[in-house]
N, C-alpha and C positions, 0 to 999 in steps of 0.2 A: 391166683397170679394176676397181675394187673399193671397197667402202665399209668404212672402218676406223673402229671405235669406241674412242676413247681415254678417259683418265680425265677429259677435259674435254668433248668433243663427238664427234659422228659426222662424219668427212670423206670426201669422195669423193676418190679417188686413182687416178692413172695411173702405170704404170711401164714402162720399155722399156730395151733394151740390156743389156750386160754388162759387168763389171768393176768397178773400184771405184766406190764409191757417191757420187752428187752429189744433194742436195736442191735443187730450184729452188722459189723463192718468187716468185710472179708478181705482176703490177702491179694497178693500180686497176680494179675492176670485172671483172677476168679471170674467164672461165668456160670450163672445159676442153671444153665442148660446142661451143665455137667453135674451128673448125680453118682453117690448121694452128695447132699449139701448139709449145711447146718440145719435146715428145715426139717431133715430127717433124723435129727439127733434127740437124745433124751432131753434136751432143753425145752422142746414143745410139749412135754407131758406136764409141765408146771406152769409154763408162761406162754404169753402171746407174743410170738417172735416175728419180727420183722427183717428180712434180708433183702438186699437189692444189689443190682449190677451198678457198680461205681461209673463215673464218668470216663468214657473212652473204651469201655469194656462192655461185653455181652450185648443186650439188647437196649441199653440205655444209650442216650445221645453220645456223640463223640465229636464235640466241638473242635475248632482249631485251637492249637496250643499257643504258648505253653500253659501247662497245668501247675498250680502251686499246692503245697499241702494246706494252706488256707483254703484254696477252693475245695478241696475234699471235704474239710471240716464244715465249711458253710454249706456245702451241698447236703450234708447229714442234717443240719439244722432246718434247711429248707424243706427236706423230705418230712421231718417232724411237723413242720407247719401245714404241710399238704394233708398229713393224716390226722391233724388236729390234736396232736400229742404235745402237752406243755412240758412234761418231765418224764424221763426215762432212765432205765438201767441200760448200760452198753457193754456189749463184748466185742472187743477189738481183736482180730487174729492176724498175726504178722504185719504185712503192710497196713491192715485195717487197725492195728494196734498204734501205728504211727499216726494215722488220721485220728484216732480216738484220743490220742494225747493232745493233738491240736484242738479237736472238739472240746476237750474238758478245760483246756485254758481259755479259749475263745467264747464257749457257751456254757461255762460251769453252772449256771443256775438252772439248766435243763437236765442236769445229770444228778441222779440220786446215788447211783453205785456204779463202778467201773471195774471191768475185768480186762486185763491185758495179757495175752497170751504170744509167747514166741516172738517177741518184738525188741526193739531197742530204742534208746533215748537220741541217739545221734550226738555229734558233738563230741565234747570230752568224755562223755559217758560210752562212746563207742557205737559205730553203725553196724547194721546188718551186712551181710555178704553182698557185694555189688552185683545183683543178679543180672544187671544190664550186660555185664561181660559175657554172659552165656548166650546172649540173643544170636550172635553170629555163628554158633555150632548147629551142625544138623541134629535132627531129632535123637538119633542113638547117642551121640555125644552128650547132649543136654540131658537125657534120661540118666545115663551113667553118672555124669558130673552131679546132677541134682539129687541123685539118691545118696551119693557119698557125702554131699554137704548136708542133706536132711539127717543123716545119722552117721556120726564118726566110727561106728562099729562096722560099717559096710565098707568092704574093699572089693578088689577085682574078683578075688576068690569067691567072696559071698554072692556077687552078681552071677557068676557062673554056676553056682549051686542052687540059685534060686530064680530059675527062669521065670516062674508065674508072677512072682513079685515084680520082676523087670517089666513083663507084659503088662502088668496092671498100671505101673507107673507110666509106661509109654502111652497107654490108652488115656490116661489123665492129662498127660502134656500135649498130645496130638490134637491141635485146633485146627487142622486143615479144612475140615468141613466147613469151617465158618471163615476162612481166610479170604474168600470172594466178597465178603461184606464191605460196603463202603467204610473207609477209615479204620478198618480192622487193625492193620499193622500200625498205623500212626497213633491210634489210641493206646495201644500197648505200649509204644515207645515213649508217648507223653507221660504215662503213669510210672515207668521206670525212671524217666528223667526228674521227675517230681521226687520220687522216692530217694534219690541220690542226694537231694537237697535237704532231706529230713534233719532236723536239730531242734529238739526240745529240751535239751539237757538243763540249761540254766534257767528254764522257766517252769520246770515241773513242781517247784514248791507252791505254785498257785493253785494246784489241784487239791480241793478240800475234801472231796467225798471219800468214803472207804474204797480202797482199791486192792483187788485180788490179782497177783502176778503169778503166772504159770509159765513154766518153761521146761524144756527138756534137758536132761543131764547131757546128752549126747548131741546136742543140736550146734552145728557150726554156721548155720545161717543167722539166728539169733542167739549167740552163745550165752552160756551161764553168767558169764562176767557183764554182759550188756543187761542182763535181767537183774543182776545184783546192783547194777549202777542205776537202774530204775528205782529199786528198792530204797537206796541210799538217798534219793532226791525226792521221792513222793512221801509226804508226811504221814498219812495214814493209810500205809500200805503193808501187806504181807505177801511174802514170796514163798512158793513151793516149786521145787524142782522135781520132776517126776521122772520115771523110768521110760525113757524114751528119747527121740530126736524131736526135729521140727514138727513132727506130726505126732507128739506125745500124746494128744487127746484121743488118738485112736489106738495107741500102744499101752497106756496104763488105765486100767479100769476104775482107779480112784478119782480121775479128773472130773467127770461130769457130777458125781455125788457131790465133790467139794464145790463146783461152781453152783450147783443147785442150793446147797447149804448157804453159801455166801449170799446169793440173791434172796434166798427165803429170809435172811436176817433182816433185810429192809421191811418185812411184813410184820416182824415180831413186836 
């Protein structure tokens, strides 16, 4: 773990594993202090993985807004500069997939392979669920609403029958221990505002590297139709819809082997 100061901001960064480099761009509200993270995943068994708290989140800088999707994409490029990495593979997850689309369009020469998980193109291709609408809810309501959005198979009866799963989701969502930090709430709000403006749909044809699209069949945050819209616009892409919801990568054992195989193709 380390703090890196780029020509833009100071970022909190974690790295693990060895081999070819993969930059991971995480999702809405992600804070690497919350474990487990992608650093604890099978990805680090094959690759040198870098993950970071994005602007406004976690232990990274939280500058005054507004933030834009261009800001997030350019932050990723600046981070690569600070790490002296010229070209990389990228995994973008949920909101991170939106950032990764912008990165691929704005900094395509720095990208060899791209994986986009549970995300959306915006615009005419469809937006992900407007998560900013949940911010006014109390924790219990956000947990229940979030779990139902994450997986359409979940209803009130399921929540009642699975208290351990609800407790685990509550623990993941409860960020109250960090709420005292300067600009904690403002940084989260700025990310959600930028997310609401995401629209790469008409520019996705500019992405020329191979792209692996992964989504959950029961995801209503980034629904299958949004993933299919991405596949229809990105020339060199392939889509797999897995047995799961927004967190399909934790629900279907085929996901990480498929991702490792996709990234390994770059080395063949």
